[in-house]
MARDRENKE-439738 format. One record per residue: residue number from 1; residue in three letters; x, y, z of N, C-alpha, C, O in turn. Coordinates in Angstrom, 2 decimals, decimal comma. Layout:
BEGIN
SITE  num  residuo      n_x      n_y      n_z     ca_x     ca_y     ca_z      c_x      c_y      c_z      o_x      o_y      o_z
SITE  NUM      Ala        X        Y        Z        X        Y        Z        X        Y        Z        X        Y        Z
...
END
This chain:
BEGIN
SITE  num  residuo      n_x      n_y      n_z     ca_x     ca_y     ca_z      c_x      c_y      c_z      o_x      o_y      o_z
SITE    1      Met     8,48   -69,37    -6,31     8,56   -69,67    -4,89     9,07   -71,09    -4,73     8,56   -72,03    -5,35
SITE    2      Ser    10,08   -71,25    -3,91    10,83   -72,50    -3,91    10,28   -73,58    -3,00    10,52   -74,77    -3,24
SITE    3      Gly     9,55   -73,21    -1,96     9,10   -74,21    -1,01    10,10   -74,47     0,10     9,86   -75,30     0,96
SITE    4      Glu    11,25   -73,76     0,09    12,23   -73,92     1,14    11,78   -73,17     2,39    10,94   -72,27     2,33
SITE    5      His    12,36   -73,56     3,51    11,96   -72,95     4,79    13,04   -72,02     5,30    14,23   -72,22     5,02
SITE    6      Gly    12,65   -70,99     6,05    13,60   -70,08     6,67    13,40   -70,08     8,17    12,45   -70,68     8,67
SITE    7      Thr    14,30   -69,43     8,88    14,16   -69,36    10,32    13,04   -68,40    10,68    12,69   -67,52     9,89
SITE    8      Arg    12,49   -68,55    11,87    11,38   -67,69    12,30    11,79   -66,22    12,35    10,96   -65,34    12,13
SITE    9      Ala    13,08   -65,95    12,63    13,54   -64,56    12,69    13,44   -63,88    11,34    13,40   -62,65    11,27
SITE   10      Gln    13,38   -64,66    10,26    13,36   -64,10     8,92    11,94   -63,93     8,38    11,75   -63,30     7,34
SITE   11      Leu    10,96   -64,46     9,06     9,62   -64,58     8,49     8,60   -63,67     9,15     8,82   -63,11    10,23
SITE   12      Ile     7,46   -63,54     8,47     6,31   -62,79     8,99     5,17   -63,77     9,21     4,87   -64,59     8,35
SITE   13      Arg     4,54   -63,68    10,38     3,42   -64,60    10,67     2,09   -63,96    10,29     1,83   -62,80    10,61
SITE   14      Leu     1,26   -64,73     9,60    -0,11   -64,34     9,32    -1,02   -65,17    10,21    -0,95   -66,40    10,20
SITE   15      Ala    -1,86   -64,51    10,99    -2,72   -65,20    11,93    -4,09   -65,47    11,32    -4,65   -64,63    10,61
SITE   16      Leu    -4,62   -66,64    11,61    -5,95   -67,02    11,16    -6,94   -66,78    12,29    -6,84   -67,40    13,35
SITE   17      Gly    -7,90   -65,88    12,07    -8,91   -65,59    13,07   -10,02   -66,61    13,04   -10,16   -67,34    12,06
SITE   18      Pro   -10,83   -66,71    14,10   -11,93   -67,67    14,16   -12,97   -67,48    13,06   -13,70   -68,40    12,72
SITE   19      Asp   -13,03   -66,26    12,52   -13,98   -65,98    11,43   -13,35   -66,17    10,05   -13,96   -65,85     9,03
SITE   20      Gly   -12,12   -66,71    10,03   -11,44   -66,94     8,76   -10,62   -65,77     8,27   -10,03   -65,83     7,20
SITE   21      Ser   -10,58   -64,69     9,05    -9,81   -63,51     8,64    -8,32   -63,77     8,78    -7,87   -64,46     9,70
SITE   22      Ile    -7,56   -63,22     7,84    -6,09   -63,33     7,84    -5,51   -61,95     8,05    -5,82   -61,02     7,30
SITE   23      Ala    -4,67   -61,80     9,07    -4,08   -60,50     9,38    -2,65   -60,69     9,86    -2,30   -61,77    10,34
SITE   24      Pro    -1,81   -59,67     9,73    -0,41   -59,79    10,18    -0,33   -59,96    11,69    -1,09   -59,35    12,44
SITE   25      Asp     0,60   -60,79    12,12     0,90   -60,98    13,54     2,41   -60,83    13,68     3,13   -61,82    13,83
SITE   26      Leu     2,88   -59,59    13,64     4,31   -59,31    13,52     5,13   -59,79    14,70     6,32   -60,09    14,55
SITE   27      Phe     4,52   -59,87    15,88     5,26   -60,31    17,05     4,93   -61,75    17,43     5,35   -62,24    18,48
SITE   28      Ala     4,18   -62,42    16,56     3,84   -63,84    16,74     3,23   -64,12    18,11     3,62   -65,07    18,79
SITE   29      Lys     2,28   -63,28    18,50     1,65   -63,44    19,82     0,16   -63,77    19,74    -0,45   -64,10    20,76
SITE   30      Ala    -0,41   -63,68    18,55    -1,85   -63,94    18,43    -2,13   -65,43    18,66    -1,37   -66,28    18,20
SITE   31      Pro    -3,22   -65,74    19,36    -3,55   -67,15    19,59    -4,04   -67,81    18,31    -4,35   -67,15    17,32
SITE   32      Gly    -4,10   -69,12    18,35    -4,61   -69,86    17,20    -3,54   -70,16    16,17    -2,35   -70,06    16,44
SITE   33      Arg    -4,00   -70,54    14,99    -3,09   -70,98    13,95    -2,55   -69,81    13,14    -3,19   -68,76    13,02
SITE   34      Gly    -1,36   -70,01    12,59    -0,75   -68,97    11,78     0,11   -69,57    10,69     0,56   -70,71    10,79
SITE   35      Ala     0,34   -68,80     9,64     1,22   -69,20     8,55     2,40   -68,25     8,49     2,24   -67,04     8,67
SITE   36      Trp     3,57   -68,79     8,25     4,79   -68,00     8,19     5,18   -67,77     6,74     5,30   -68,73     5,98
SITE   37      Ile     5,37   -66,51     6,36     5,72   -66,18     4,98     7,07   -65,48     4,94     7,49   -64,85     5,91
SITE   38      Gly     7,76   -65,60     3,81     9,07   -64,98     3,67     9,29   -64,39     2,30    10,23   -64,77     1,61
SITE   39      Val     8,44   -63,48     1,90     8,56   -62,83     0,60     8,54   -61,32     0,79     8,17   -60,82     1,85
SITE   40      Ser     8,93   -60,60    -0,25     8,90   -59,14    -0,17     7,47   -58,64    -0,25     6,56   -59,38    -0,61
SITE   41      Gly     7,29   -57,37     0,08     5,96   -56,77     0,01     5,41   -56,79    -1,40     4,22   -57,04    -1,60
SITE   42      Ala     6,27   -56,51    -2,39     5,82   -56,50    -3,78     5,36   -57,88    -4,22     4,35   -58,01    -4,91
SITE   43      Glu     6,09   -58,91    -3,81     5,72   -60,28    -4,16     4,41   -60,67    -3,46     3,57   -61,35    -4,05
SITE   44      Leu     4,25   -60,24    -2,22     3,04   -60,56    -1,48     1,82   -59,90    -2,12     0,78   -60,53    -2,27
SITE   45      Thr     1,97   -58,63    -2,50     0,87   -57,92    -3,16     0,48   -58,61    -4,46    -0,71   -58,78    -4,74
SITE   46      Lys     1,46   -59,00    -5,23     1,21   -59,68    -6,50     0,48   -60,99    -6,28    -0,47   -61,32    -7,00
SITE   47      Ala     0,92   -61,75    -5,27     0,28   -63,03    -4,97    -1,15   -62,84    -4,50    -2,03   -63,64    -4,83
SITE   48      Gln    -1,39   -61,76    -3,73    -2,75   -61,50    -3,25    -3,66   -61,07    -4,40    -4,80   -61,52    -4,49
SITE   49      Glu    -3,15   -60,20    -5,26    -3,96   -59,70    -6,37    -4,34   -60,81    -7,34    -5,43   -60,78    -7,91
SITE   50      Lys    -3,47   -61,78    -7,52    -3,74   -62,88    -8,45    -4,52   -64,01    -7,81    -4,89   -64,98    -8,49
SITE   51      Gly    -4,77   -63,91    -6,50    -5,52   -64,94    -5,80    -4,67   -66,12    -5,37    -5,17   -67,08    -4,79
SITE   52      Lys    -3,36   -66,04    -5,67    -2,47   -67,15    -5,33    -2,33   -67,31    -3,82    -2,31   -68,43    -3,31
SITE   53      Leu    -2,23   -66,19    -3,11    -2,05   -66,25    -1,66    -3,25   -66,90    -0,99    -3,10   -67,76    -0,12
SITE   54      Ala    -4,44   -66,50    -1,41    -5,65   -67,09    -0,83    -5,68   -68,60    -1,06    -6,04   -69,36    -0,17
SITE   55      Gly    -5,31   -69,02    -2,27    -5,29   -70,45    -2,58    -4,30   -71,21    -1,71    -4,61   -72,29    -1,21
SITE   56      Leu    -3,12   -70,64    -1,54    -2,11   -71,28    -0,71    -2,58   -71,40     0,74    -2,38   -72,42     1,39
SITE   57      Leu    -3,20   -70,34     1,24    -3,66   -70,36     2,63    -4,83   -71,32     2,82    -4,92   -71,98     3,86
SITE   58      Arg    -5,71   -71,41     1,84    -6,82   -72,37     1,94    -6,28   -73,80     2,04    -6,75   -74,60     2,84
SITE   59      Arg    -5,30   -74,09     1,20    -4,73   -75,44     1,23    -3,95   -75,67     2,52    -4,01   -76,75     3,10
SITE   60      Ala    -3,21   -74,66     2,95    -2,40   -74,81     4,15    -3,25   -75,01     5,40    -2,94   -75,85     6,25
SITE   61      Phe    -4,33   -74,23     5,51    -5,19   -74,31     6,68    -6,31   -75,33     6,52    -7,07   -75,60     7,46
SITE   62      Lys    -6,41   -75,89     5,30    -7,45   -76,89     5,01    -8,85   -76,34     5,29    -9,67   -76,99     5,94
SITE   63      Thr    -9,09   -75,14     4,79   -10,40   -74,51     4,92   -10,65   -73,57     3,76    -9,72   -72,96     3,22
SITE   64      Asp   -11,91   -73,46     3,36   -12,28   -72,51     2,31   -12,64   -71,16     2,88   -12,85   -70,19     2,15
SITE   65      Lys   -12,70   -71,09     4,21   -13,10   -69,86     4,89   -11,88   -68,98     5,14   -11,32   -68,97     6,24
SITE   66      Ile   -11,46   -68,24     4,10   -10,29   -67,38     4,18   -10,68   -65,98     3,73   -11,22   -65,80     2,64
SITE   67      Asp   -10,41   -64,99     4,56   -10,72   -63,61     4,23    -9,48   -62,75     4,53    -9,21   -62,43     5,68
SITE   68      Ile    -8,74   -62,40     3,49    -7,50   -61,64     3,66    -7,82   -60,15     3,68    -8,54   -59,65     2,82
SITE   69      Ile    -7,28   -59,44     4,66    -7,55   -58,02     4,79    -7,02   -57,27     3,56    -6,06   -57,69     2,93
SITE   70      Asp    -7,67   -56,16     3,25    -7,19   -55,31     2,16    -5,82   -54,72     2,53    -5,54   -54,47     3,70
SITE   71      Asp    -5,01   -54,50     1,53    -3,69   -53,88     1,71    -2,87   -54,62     2,76    -2,30   -54,00     3,66
SITE   72      Leu    -2,81   -55,93     2,64    -2,05   -56,74     3,59    -0,58   -56,33     3,60     0,02   -56,17     4,67
SITE   73      Ser     0,00   -56,14     2,42     1,40   -55,75     2,34     1,64   -54,40     3,01     2,62   -54,24     3,74
SITE   74      Gly     0,76   -53,44     2,76     0,90   -52,13     3,37     0,78   -52,18     4,87     1,51   -51,49     5,59
SITE   75      Arg    -0,14   -53,01     5,36    -0,30   -53,16     6,81     0,97   -53,72     7,45     1,39   -53,28     8,52
SITE   76      Ile     1,57   -54,71     6,78     2,80   -55,30     7,31     3,93   -54,27     7,29     4,68   -54,14     8,26
SITE   77      Asp     4,04   -53,55     6,17     5,10   -52,55     6,03     5,01   -51,49     7,13     6,01   -51,14     7,75
SITE   78      Arg     3,81   -51,00     7,36     3,63   -49,96     8,40     3,90   -50,53     9,79     4,44   -49,84    10,65
SITE   79      Gly     3,53   -51,78    10,00     3,79   -52,41    11,29     5,27   -52,61    11,55     5,74   -52,41    12,67
SITE   80      Leu     6,00   -53,02    10,51     7,45   -53,22    10,66     8,16   -51,88    10,88     9,12   -51,80    11,65
SITE   81      Glu     7,68   -50,85    10,19     8,25   -49,51    10,40     8,05   -49,06    11,84     8,98   -48,57    12,48
SITE   82      Lys     6,83   -49,24    12,35     6,55   -48,83    13,73     7,39   -49,62    14,73     7,90   -49,07    15,70
SITE   83      Ala     7,54   -50,93    14,48     8,33   -51,77    15,38     9,78   -51,29    15,43    10,39   -51,25    16,50
SITE   84      Phe    10,32   -50,94    14,27    11,70   -50,45    14,21    11,84   -49,12    14,94    12,74   -48,95    15,77
SITE   85      Leu    10,94   -48,17    14,65    11,04   -46,85    15,27    10,79   -46,92    16,78    11,43   -46,21    17,55
SITE   86      Asp     9,88   -47,78    17,20     9,63   -47,96    18,63    10,88   -48,50    19,33    11,25   -48,04    20,40
SITE   87      Arg    11,53   -49,49    18,70    12,74   -50,07    19,29    13,84   -49,02    19,38    14,56   -48,96    20,37
SITE   88      Leu    13,98   -48,20    18,34    14,99   -47,15    18,34    14,72   -46,16    19,48    15,65   -45,70    20,15
SITE   89      Gly    13,44   -45,84    19,68    13,08   -44,95    20,77    13,42   -45,52    22,13    13,89   -44,80    23,01
SITE   90      Leu    13,18   -46,82    22,30    13,51   -47,48    23,56    15,02   -47,44    23,82    15,45   -47,19    24,95
SITE   91      Glu    15,81   -47,69    22,78    17,26   -47,66    22,96    17,76   -46,25    23,25    18,73   -46,08    23,98
SITE   92      Ala    17,09   -45,26    22,68    17,46   -43,87    22,97    17,22   -43,55    24,44    18,06   -42,94    25,09
SITE   93      Arg    16,06   -43,96    24,96    15,74   -43,69    26,36    16,65   -44,45    27,32    16,85   -44,05    28,46
SITE   94      Ala    17,19   -45,58    26,83    18,10   -46,36    27,67    19,54   -45,85    27,58    20,42   -46,37    28,25
SITE   95      Gly    19,77   -44,83    26,75    21,10   -44,25    26,64    22,06   -45,05    25,77    23,28   -44,96    25,94
SITE   96      His    21,51   -45,83    24,83    22,35   -46,71    24,01    22,70   -46,12    22,65    23,36   -46,78    21,84
SITE   97      Leu    22,28   -44,88    22,38    22,62   -44,28    21,10    22,99   -42,82    21,28    22,67   -42,19    22,29
SITE   98      Ile    23,67   -42,29    20,28    24,06   -40,89    20,31    23,64   -40,22    19,00    23,53   -40,86    17,96
SITE   99      Leu    23,42   -38,92    19,10    23,02   -38,11    17,96    23,96   -36,91    17,83    24,71   -36,59    18,75
SITE  100      Gly    23,90   -36,27    16,69    24,73   -35,09    16,47    26,01   -35,46    15,75    26,71   -36,39    16,15
SITE  101      Ala    26,31   -34,73    14,68    27,45   -35,06    13,83    28,77   -35,14    14,60    29,51   -36,11    14,46
SITE  102      Glu    29,06   -34,14    15,41    30,34   -34,11    16,10    30,46   -35,25    17,11    31,51   -35,89    17,20
SITE  103      Lys    29,40   -35,50    17,86    29,43   -36,59    18,85    29,57   -37,94    18,17    30,32   -38,80    18,65
SITE  104      Ile    28,85   -38,13    17,06    28,94   -39,40    16,35    30,34   -39,60    15,77    30,90   -40,69    15,88
SITE  105      Asp    30,89   -38,56    15,16    32,23   -38,68    14,58    33,27   -39,00    15,64    34,16   -39,83    15,42
SITE  106      Ser    33,16   -38,36    16,78    34,11   -38,60    17,87    34,00   -40,04    18,38    35,02   -40,71    18,56
SITE  107      Ala    32,76   -40,50    18,60    32,57   -41,87    19,08    33,00   -42,88    18,03    33,54   -43,94    18,36
SITE  108      Ser    32,77   -42,55    16,75    33,15   -43,46    15,67    34,66   -43,62    15,61    35,16   -44,74    15,52
SITE  109      Arg    35,38   -42,52    15,65    36,85   -42,57    15,54    37,49   -43,30    16,73    38,57   -43,87    16,61
SITE  110      Ser    36,79   -43,29    17,86    37,33   -43,98    19,04    36,87   -45,43    19,12    37,14   -46,13    20,10
SITE  111      Gly    36,17   -45,89    18,09    35,77   -47,29    18,03    34,58   -47,67    18,88    34,40   -48,85    19,19
SITE  112      Gln    33,76   -46,70    19,27    32,62   -47,00    20,14    31,35   -47,39    19,38    30,46   -48,02    19,94
SITE  113      Val    31,27   -47,02    18,10    30,02   -47,18    17,36    29,86   -48,60    16,83    30,74   -49,13    16,16
SITE  114      Arg    28,74   -49,19    17,15    28,43   -50,55    16,72    27,53   -50,58    15,49    27,58   -51,52    14,70
SITE  115      Leu    26,70   -49,54    15,31    25,78   -49,47    14,18    25,54   -48,01    13,85    25,28   -47,20    14,74
SITE  116      Leu    25,61   -47,68    12,56    25,43   -46,31    12,11    24,26   -46,25    11,12    24,20   -47,04    10,17
SITE  117      Leu    23,34   -45,31    11,35    22,15   -45,19    10,53    22,02   -43,76    10,01    22,36   -42,81    10,71
SITE  118      His    21,51   -43,63     8,77    21,30   -42,32     8,17    19,84   -42,18     7,74    19,25   -43,12     7,20
SITE  119      Ala    19,26   -41,01     7,98    17,89   -40,75     7,51    17,87   -40,74     5,99    18,89   -40,50     5,34
SITE  120      Ala    16,70   -41,01     5,42    16,57   -41,07     3,97    16,95   -39,76     3,30    17,45   -39,76     2,18
SITE  121      Asp    16,70   -38,64     3,99    17,00   -37,34     3,41    18,31   -36,74     3,91    18,53   -35,54     3,78
SITE  122      Ala    19,18   -37,57     4,48    20,50   -37,09     4,89    21,30   -36,76     3,64    21,18   -37,45     2,63
SITE  123      Ser    22,10   -35,73     3,70    22,91   -35,36     2,54    24,01   -36,39     2,31    24,48   -37,03     3,25
SITE  124      Ala    24,41   -36,54     1,07    25,49   -37,47     0,74    26,78   -37,05     1,41    27,57   -37,90     1,84
SITE  125      Asp    27,00   -35,75     1,51    28,22   -35,25     2,13    28,25   -35,57     3,62    29,25   -36,05     4,14
SITE  126      Gly    27,13   -35,31     4,30    27,06   -35,60     5,74    27,20   -37,08     6,03    27,92   -37,47     6,94
SITE  127      Ser    26,50   -37,92     5,26    26,59   -39,37     5,45    28,01   -39,85     5,18    28,53   -40,71     5,89
SITE  128      Gly    28,63   -39,29     4,14    29,99   -39,69     3,80    30,98   -39,38     4,90    31,88   -40,17     5,17
SITE  129      Lys    30,82   -38,23     5,55    31,71   -37,86     6,64    31,52   -38,78     7,85    32,49   -39,20     8,48
SITE  130      Arg    30,26   -39,11     8,17    30,01   -40,02     9,28    30,58   -41,41     8,96    31,17   -42,06     9,83
SITE  131      Asp    30,40   -41,85     7,72    30,92   -43,16     7,31    32,44   -43,21     7,41    33,02   -44,19     7,87
SITE  132      Gln    33,08   -42,13     6,96    34,54   -42,09     6,99    35,06   -42,17     8,42    36,03   -42,88     8,69
SITE  133      Ala    34,42   -41,43     9,34    34,84   -41,48    10,75    34,66   -42,89    11,31    35,50   -43,36    12,08
SITE  134      Trp    33,59   -43,56    10,92    33,35   -44,93    11,39    34,41   -45,89    10,86    34,90   -46,75    11,59
SITE  135      Arg    34,77   -45,72     9,60    35,80   -46,59     9,02    37,15   -46,40     9,73    37,89   -47,36     9,94
SITE  136      Val    37,45   -45,16    10,10    38,68   -44,90    10,83    38,69   -45,67    12,15    39,67   -46,34    12,48
SITE  137      Gly    37,60   -45,58    12,89    37,51   -46,26    14,19    37,50   -47,77    14,08    37,95   -48,47    14,99
SITE  138      Glu    36,99   -48,28    12,96    36,92   -49,72    12,75    38,15   -50,25    12,02    38,23   -51,44    11,71
SITE  139      Asp    39,12   -49,37    11,75    40,30   -49,74    10,97    39,89   -50,41     9,67    40,42   -51,44     9,26
SITE  140      Ala    38,90   -49,77     9,01    38,33   -50,35     7,79    38,42   -49,37     6,62    37,59   -49,40     5,71
SITE  141      Glu    39,43   -48,51     6,65    39,58   -47,55     5,56    39,85   -48,28     4,25    40,62   -49,23     4,19
SITE  142      Gly    39,20   -47,79     3,20    39,36   -48,40     1,89    38,40   -49,54     1,61    38,40   -50,10     0,51
SITE  143      Thr    37,57   -49,89     2,60    36,64   -51,01     2,42    35,29   -50,57     1,88    34,54   -51,40     1,37
SITE  144      Gly    34,97   -49,28     1,97    33,66   -48,81     1,55    32,58   -49,04     2,58    31,40   -48,78     2,32
SITE  145      Lys    32,96   -49,51     3,77    31,99   -49,74     4,84    31,30   -48,44     5,21    31,94   -47,39     5,31
SITE  146      Gly    30,00   -48,50     5,43    29,27   -47,30     5,80    27,98   -47,62     6,52    27,60   -48,78     6,66
SITE  147      Gly    27,33   -46,58     6,99    26,06   -46,76     7,69    24,94   -47,14     6,74    25,08   -47,05     5,52
SITE  148      Leu    23,84   -47,57     7,32    22,66   -47,95     6,54    21,75   -46,75     6,32    21,44   -46,01     7,25
SITE  149      Lys    21,32   -46,56     5,08    20,36   -45,51     4,78    18,97   -46,05     5,05    18,59   -47,10     4,54
SITE  150      Leu    18,21   -45,33     5,85    16,89   -45,79     6,28    15,79   -45,38     5,29    15,96   -44,42     4,54
SITE  151      Pro    14,67   -46,09     5,29    13,53   -45,71     4,44    12,66   -44,62     5,06    11,56   -44,36     4,56
SITE  152      Val    13,12   -43,97     6,13    12,37   -42,90     6,77    13,24   -41,64     6,83    14,46   -41,72     6,89
SITE  153      Asp    12,58   -40,48     6,82    13,34   -39,23     6,83    13,62   -38,74     8,25    13,26   -39,40     9,23
SITE  154      Arg    14,26   -37,58     8,34    14,65   -37,04     9,64    13,45   -36,70    10,52    13,55   -36,76    11,75
SITE  155      Asp    12,32   -36,35     9,92    11,14   -36,04    10,73    10,65   -37,28    11,47    10,30   -37,20    12,65
SITE  156      Ala    10,62   -38,42    10,77    10,19   -39,67    11,40    11,18   -40,09    12,49    10,78   -40,52    13,57
SITE  157      Leu    12,47   -39,96    12,20    13,49   -40,29    13,21    13,38   -39,38    14,42    13,44   -39,84    15,56
SITE  158      Ser    13,21   -38,10    14,17    13,11   -37,14    15,26    11,91   -37,44    16,14    11,99   -37,37    17,37
SITE  159      Gly    10,78   -37,77    15,51     9,59   -38,10    16,27     9,79   -39,34    17,13     9,34   -39,37    18,28
SITE  160      Ala    10,46   -40,35    16,59    10,68   -41,60    17,33    11,63   -41,39    18,50    11,48   -42,03    19,55
SITE  161      Leu    12,60   -40,50    18,32    13,63   -40,31    19,34    13,32   -39,17    20,30    14,01   -38,99    21,30
SITE  162      Gly    12,27   -38,40    19,99    11,94   -37,27    20,84    12,97   -36,17    20,79    13,15   -35,44    21,76
SITE  163      Arg    13,65   -36,06    19,66    14,68   -35,04    19,47    14,34   -34,22    18,23    13,45   -34,59    17,46
SITE  164      Ser    15,04   -33,14    18,03    14,84   -32,34    16,83    15,98   -32,59    15,84    17,14   -32,73    16,23
SITE  165      Asn    15,63   -32,63    14,57    16,61   -32,76    13,49    17,56   -33,95    13,68    18,77   -33,80    13,60
SITE  166      Ala    16,99   -35,12    13,92    17,80   -36,35    14,03    18,05   -36,88    12,62    17,15   -37,44    12,00
SITE  167      Val    19,27   -36,69    12,13    19,62   -37,08    10,76    20,46   -38,35    10,75    20,27   -39,23     9,90
SITE  168      His    21,40   -38,46    11,70    22,28   -39,62    11,81    22,12   -40,20    13,22    21,96   -39,46    14,19
SITE  169      Val    22,17   -41,50    13,32    22,02   -42,18    14,61    23,15   -43,21    14,74    23,41   -43,96    13,81
SITE  170      Ala    23,81   -43,23    15,90    24,86   -44,20    16,15    24,52   -45,01    17,40    24,28   -44,44    18,46
SITE  171      Leu    24,50   -46,32    17,27    24,30   -47,22    18,41    25,66   -47,56    18,99    26,57   -47,95    18,26
SITE  172      Ile    25,82   -47,41    20,29    27,12   -47,63    20,92    27,12   -48,84    21,84    28,10   -49,08    22,54
SITE  173      Asp    26,04   -49,60    21,84    25,94   -50,83    22,63    25,64   -51,97    21,68    24,69   -51,89    20,90
SITE  174      Gln    26,42   -53,05    21,73    26,27   -54,13    20,76    24,92   -54,82    20,87    24,30   -55,11    19,84
SITE  175      Lys    24,47   -55,09    22,07    23,18   -55,77    22,22    22,04   -54,88    21,73    21,08   -55,36    21,13
SITE  176      Ala    22,16   -53,58    21,98    21,16   -52,64    21,47    21,18   -52,62    19,95    20,12   -52,59    19,32
SITE  177      Ala    22,38   -52,62    19,36    22,50   -52,65    17,91    21,88   -53,92    17,33    21,23   -53,88    16,29
SITE  178      Asp    22,08   -55,04    18,00    21,48   -56,31    17,56    19,96   -56,24    17,58    19,29   -56,69    16,65
SITE  179      Arg    19,42   -55,65    18,64    17,97   -55,55    18,75    17,40   -54,65    17,65    16,37   -54,96    17,05
SITE  180      Val    18,07   -53,54    17,41    17,62   -52,63    16,35    17,71   -53,31    14,99    16,80   -53,19    14,17
SITE  181      Met    18,82   -54,03    14,74    18,99   -54,70    13,46    17,99   -55,82    13,24    17,63   -56,11    12,10
SITE  182      His    17,53   -56,44    14,31    16,49   -57,46    14,16    15,27   -56,85    13,49    14,73   -57,42    12,54
SITE  183      His    14,82   -55,72    13,99    13,63   -55,07    13,44    13,92   -54,41    12,09    13,12   -54,50    11,16
SITE  184      Leu    15,07   -53,75    11,99    15,40   -53,07    10,74    15,63   -54,06     9,61    15,18   -53,84     8,49
SITE  185      Gly    16,31   -55,15     9,90    16,57   -56,15     8,88    15,30   -56,76     8,32    15,17   -56,95     7,11
SITE  186      Arg    14,35   -57,07     9,20    13,06   -57,62     8,74    12,34   -56,62     7,84    11,78   -56,99     6,80
SITE  187      Trp    12,37   -55,36     8,25    11,67   -54,33     7,48    12,31   -54,11     6,12    11,61   -54,06     5,11
SITE  188      Leu    13,64   -53,96     6,09    14,33   -53,74     4,82    14,14   -54,91     3,87    13,96   -54,72     2,67
SITE  189      Asn    14,18   -56,12     4,40    13,96   -57,30     3,57    12,55   -57,32     3,00    12,36   -57,64     1,82
SITE  190      Phe    11,57   -56,99     3,81    10,19   -56,99     3,34     9,99   -55,92     2,27     9,24   -56,11     1,32
SITE  191      Lys    10,66   -54,79     2,44    10,56   -53,71     1,46    11,34   -54,04     0,18    11,17   -53,37    -0,84
SITE  192      Gly    12,19   -55,06     0,24    12,99   -55,40    -0,92    14,09   -54,40    -1,18    14,52   -54,23    -2,32
SITE  193      Cys    14,57   -53,73    -0,12    15,60   -52,70    -0,28    16,94   -53,32    -0,66    17,30   -54,41    -0,20
SITE  194      Ser    17,67   -52,61    -1,50    18,97   -53,12    -1,95    19,99   -53,12    -0,82    20,98   -53,84    -0,89
SITE  195      Asn    19,75   -52,33     0,22    20,70   -52,29     1,34    20,26   -53,19     2,50    20,76   -53,07     3,61
SITE  196      Ala    19,31   -54,10     2,22    18,92   -55,05     3,26    20,13   -55,89     3,64    20,86   -56,33     2,75
SITE  197      Pro    20,35   -56,13     4,92    21,55   -56,86     5,35    21,51   -58,31     4,94    20,48   -58,98     5,06
SITE  198      Leu    22,63   -58,82     4,44    22,72   -60,23     4,12    22,80   -61,06     5,39    22,40   -62,22     5,42
SITE  199      Asp    23,30   -60,45     6,43    23,41   -61,15     7,70    23,61   -60,12     8,79    24,01   -58,99     8,49
SITE  200      Ser    23,36   -60,47    10,02    23,63   -59,57    11,14    23,80   -60,39    12,39    23,49   -61,58    12,41
SITE  201      Ala    24,27   -59,74    13,44    24,46   -60,44    14,70    23,15   -60,91    15,27    23,11   -61,80    16,12
SITE  202      Ala    22,05   -60,32    14,80    20,72   -60,70    15,28    20,10   -61,78    14,42    18,91   -62,05    14,53
SITE  203      Ser    20,90   -62,41    13,54    20,44   -63,49    12,67    19,36   -63,05    11,71    18,44   -63,81    11,41
SITE  204      Val    19,47   -61,82    11,23    18,57   -61,35    10,19    19,24   -61,66     8,86    20,30   -61,12     8,57
SITE  205      Ala    18,62   -62,52     8,05    19,24   -62,93     6,79    18,44   -62,43     5,61    17,29   -62,02     5,76
SITE  206      Asp    19,06   -62,46     4,45    18,38   -62,08     3,22    17,43   -63,20     2,84    17,87   -64,30     2,49
SITE  207      Val    16,12   -62,94     2,91    15,15   -63,99     2,67    14,50   -63,87     1,30    13,67   -64,71     0,93
SITE  208      Arg    14,87   -62,86     0,55    14,20   -62,67    -0,73    14,61   -63,77    -1,69    15,79   -64,04    -1,88
SITE  209      Gly    13,60   -64,40    -2,31    13,88   -65,31    -3,40    14,15   -66,75    -3,03    14,29   -67,59    -3,93
SITE  210      His    14,22   -67,09    -1,73    14,49   -68,49    -1,44    13,61   -69,05    -0,33    13,96   -70,07     0,27
SITE  211      Ile    12,49   -68,41    -0,06    11,55   -68,95     0,91    10,17   -68,94     0,27     9,83   -68,02    -0,47
SITE  212      Ser     9,39   -69,94     0,56     8,07   -70,06    -0,05     7,10   -69,01     0,47     7,37   -68,36     1,48
SITE  213      Asp     5,98   -68,84    -0,23     4,92   -67,94     0,24     4,45   -68,35     1,61     4,35   -67,53     2,52
SITE  214      Val     4,15   -69,62     1,77     3,69   -70,14     3,05     4,65   -71,26     3,42     4,59   -72,35     2,85
SITE  215      Ser     5,55   -70,99     4,38     6,60   -71,95     4,66     6,29   -72,87     5,82     6,87   -73,95     5,91
SITE  216      Ala     5,38   -72,48     6,71     5,07   -73,32     7,86     3,74   -72,90     8,46     3,32   -71,75     8,35
SITE  217      Ile     3,11   -73,82     9,08     1,85   -73,57     9,79     2,04   -73,97    11,25     2,65   -75,00    11,55
SITE  218      Asp     1,52   -73,14    12,16     1,58   -73,50    13,56     0,22   -73,42    14,21     0,08   -73,69    15,40
END
């Protein structure tokens, strides 16, 4: 862990309760003091298991009264997943995304698609066809550009969107795509996914490996 700092958009806040409890504060709204961390879930679990996280937090908060919840990494992961799916649902209700292979391909070829997402269990053939249509519309043939494969399957996507068999999702509004990428980028980075975005219009950066366990206290 390097001790370098990252932007707040890249980090996860841990809130300190009055009883010394430490819990995730994913939307940074909990009152009181908090610590900002920027590591993957696997790194966080390892630090917690070895007692390193507790030691860092005790020193950072200048108190011995620290009680970290069990499965902190899992709690954060599930919270980030919910935040992403909730945001996707909101954009669907606002009319900012389209579903269905034919509709997505048509919108992609006409240059309307700003962000393309594939369920974890989408077929390689189906994803490849959607990606190809997107490249045509973006005049990016031969670049290998494609949609992002999500860590959730079609059932989770369908539940979030209130639709049946949602396998591919296309965002057709840039601001909506930015909002979705803010949540998705944080989640993919925390999961340590290889397809985590290095950058996005929502200022989601690759934070793995260059931010300390506890980068700031507020």
